[in-house]
N, C-alpha and C positions, 0 to 999 in steps of 0.2 A: 451825493450824486452818484448814480450808477451808469455804467456804459455796457451795452451788450452789442456784440457784432455777430451777424450771421450771414450766410451766403445762399444764394439759389443759383442753380445752373440751368440754362435753357439752350435749346438748339433752334436756330432760326432757319427759315427757308430762303433767306436772302432778301434783297431789296424790297422795302415796303411791307415786310412781315411785321404786323403789330400784334403784340401779345399782352393780354391782361394779366398782370402780376399782382394785383391787389390782394388776392387770397394769400399768396406766399408772404407778402409783407405783413399782413394782419397776423398770420401765424407766428411770424418772428417777433412781432410786438407782444403777442400773448406769451410766447416762450420767455421773453425778457423779464417779465414780471414788473416792468416799469409802468406806472399808472399815469404819470403826467410828465411830458417832455417833448422831444422831437425825434422823429424817425427820418433819417437821411437814407435815400435810396440812390446808389451810385453804380455806374458801369464804367469799368476801365476800358480804354480803347477810344479811338478817335472817329469811329464810324457807327456808333450806337447812341441812342438817345432815350431819355426817360422824361415823361411828362404825364399830364392827366388828360383824359378824354372820356367822353361817354362812349363806352365800348358797344357800338351797335353798327349793323351793316352799312348804313348810309355814311357814317363818319369814317368807317374803315376804308371806304372808297374815296370820300372827300379829302382825307388827309394826304394820301399820296398824290392826288390830283392837284391839291393846293401847293404841295412841295414842288411839283413839276412846273407849275406856273411861276413860282417865285425863284426857283433855282433849277433851271432846265438841265437835263443831261446832255443835250446836243449842242452846247456852246463850248468854247475853248476854256479849259482849266489848266493852269500852269502845272498843277500837281500831276495831271495826266501826261502832259508833255514830258515832264521830268522822269516819271516812273513807268509810264505806259501800262498802268493797271486799270484804267477806265473808271476810277472811282473818285475823281476830284469833286464831283457834285456830292458824293456821299459824305465826304469830310465837311464840306460847307454846310450841308443840311444838318448834320449832327451837331456842328458847332452852334448853329442858330438855335436849335432846340435846347441843347445842353445835355451833359452826362449825368445830371443828378436832380433830385427833387427832395425838398424838405416838407414833411407833413407833421403838423402838431399831433401829439398823442394826449388825449384827455380821458380820464377814467379807464385807462387801459385799451382804448380804441383809437383807430385812426380818425381824425376829424375831417372826413371827406363828405362832400355833398351827396345827395341821394343818387344822382346819375353820374357821379364822378369816380372813375377808376384810374388806377396807376397803370401806365402802359410802358412797355419797352418797344421802341421802333428800330428795326434793323435798317440801316441806311446803306450798308455795303452791298456790292453787286453779287455777292456769292453767299451761300449758307455759312453760318458761323456758329461756333460754340461760345457762349457768353457766360461769364460769372458776374453776378450782380451782388454787390455788398449792401447789406441793410444794417445800419448802425443806429441804435436807439440810445439816446442820452436823456436822463431824467431821474425821477424818484418814484 
C-alpha cells in the first residue's frame, strides 16, 4: 500500500467563489503512480468547502443562491455576535458541505462522472489564500 500527499494553492475572490480543481487533483493522482485506491481532497480551515458539481454557469449561480435560501446571511449568528467578523453564515455553510471529498481511483484515474467536477467553494466573506491537501492511498 502506498500513500502520496500533494498540495495545491489557490487564491479566492471571497464569498461564493467556486473553483474547479479537478485538473489539479487528477495531476496529483497521476504524479502519485497509484493505479487503484482513494484520493482524499481536504481543505484546512472552517470557512472553505469541497464537493462535486457540474461546473457550468447556471450551477455557479444556483449554488450560492441555494446556500442563501438555506443559510441566509441576514439572520442572527452567535458566532458573529461573539467575534463581530460577519462570517457566522460562512462557518455554518462550510460545515454543511464539508471540508473534504473522497474519490475512488481506478486504473490511475479519478472515477468521476462525465459532468462531475471537484470544486472548492469559498464561504468566507473576504478573499483568502487556501492550501488544499490531496492524499492518495492505494496500490
